[in-house]
C-alpha positions in Angstrom: -13.4 3.1 -13.1 -11.1 2.7 -15.7 -7.0 3.0 -15.8 -7.3 3.7 -20.0 -7.0 7.3 -22.2 -10.3 7.0 -24.9 -10.9 6.9 -28.3 -14.2 8.4 -27.4 -16.4 9.0 -30.8 -16.4 8.1 -34.7 -14.3 11.6 -35.4 -10.9 10.4 -33.1 -10.8 6.8 -35.4 -11.6 8.7 -39.0 -9.1 11.0 -38.0 -6.2 8.2 -37.4 -7.2 6.1 -39.7 -7.5 9.5 -41.9 -3.5 10.0 -41.3 -2.9 7.2 -42.9 1.0 6.1 -40.0 0.0 1.4 -39.7 2.8 -1.5 -39.1 1.4 -4.4 -38.2 1.8 -7.5 -37.1 0.3 -11.4 -37.1 -2.5 -10.1 -34.1 -2.2 -6.5 -34.4 -2.3 -3.4 -37.0 -1.8 -0.3 -35.6 -2.2 3.5 -36.4 -0.9 6.1 -35.6 -1.6 10.1 -35.7 0.6 12.8 -33.4 -2.4 14.8 -31.6 -1.8 17.7 -29.2 -2.0 16.6 -25.9 0.3 15.6 -23.3 -0.6 11.8 -22.6 -1.0 8.9 -26.2 -5.1 7.2 -26.1 -5.9 4.5 -28.2 -9.2 3.2 -29.4 -9.4 -0.4 -30.2 -11.2 -2.2 -33.1 -12.4 -5.7 -33.3 -14.6 -6.9 -35.9 -16.9 -9.6 -36.1 -14.1 -11.7 -38.3 -12.2 -12.5 -35.2 -15.9 -13.7 -33.7 -18.6 -13.6 -31.7 -19.4 -10.8 -29.5 -17.2 -12.6 -25.9 -14.3 -13.7 -28.4 -13.3 -10.0 -29.5 -14.4 -8.6 -26.3 -12.1 -10.8 -24.8 -9.2 -9.1 -27.7 -10.0 -5.4 -26.5 -9.6 -6.6 -22.9 -6.1 -7.9 -23.5 -5.2 -4.7 -25.3 -6.0 -2.8 -23.7 -5.3 -5.2 -20.3 -1.5 -3.8 -21.9 -2.1 -1.2 -22.8 -2.5 0.0 -19.3 0.7 -2.0 -18.4 3.2 0.0 -21.0 1.0 4.0 -19.7 4.0 5.1 -18.8 6.3 4.0 -21.7 4.3 5.5 -23.9 5.7 8.5 -26.0 3.5 11.0 -25.2 1.6 12.5 -27.8 -0.2 10.5 -30.0 -3.4 8.9 -30.5 -3.5 4.7 -31.0 -6.1 2.3 -33.4 -5.7 -0.8 -32.6 -7.1 -3.5 -35.5 -7.0 -6.2 -34.0 -6.4 -9.7 -36.7 -7.7 -12.7 -36.9 -5.4 -15.1 -35.3 -5.9 -13.1 -32.4 -8.6 -14.5 -31.2 -6.6 -17.4 -30.5 -4.2 -16.0 -29.0 -3.1 -15.7 -25.0 -2.4 -11.9 -23.4 1.4 -12.8 -23.0 1.5 -13.6 -27.8 -1.3 -10.0 -26.7 0.9 -8.2 -25.1 4.2 -8.9 -27.1 3.0 -8.1 -30.6 1.3 -5.2 -28.8 5.0 -4.0 -27.7 6.4 -4.4 -30.4 4.2 -2.8 -32.6 4.9 0.5 -30.2 8.5 -0.1 -30.2 8.6 -0.3 -34.6 6.2 3.4 -34.4 9.7 4.6 -31.8 7.3 5.2 -29.5 8.5 3.1 -26.4 10.8 5.0 -24.3 14.2 2.1 -24.0 14.4 3.5 -21.0 11.4 1.1 -19.2 12.1 -1.7 -21.1 
């Protein structure tokens, strides 16, 4: 059983992209949009620029794990799309997690008391 709340279809991704509130670092780009829910949901995108399917799925799993571990510290009510950059392919979990949390803090979606 999956332990994440995810964006499932193209229309959900498109809505987040359309609002274009984004921030980036060397590993990830994060787009956010408010939703009318109590939870924050995530969508993960890794294009063929990252590498073959094994590499893309590995990066997606690392981002999903970072989301799962920091889910309780998230401010609710947002949809986010995380796009992996090519540098993410050669990085480890700690670098992806640090990049993910950094973007959450910059978007002000990370509760300070959870640190």
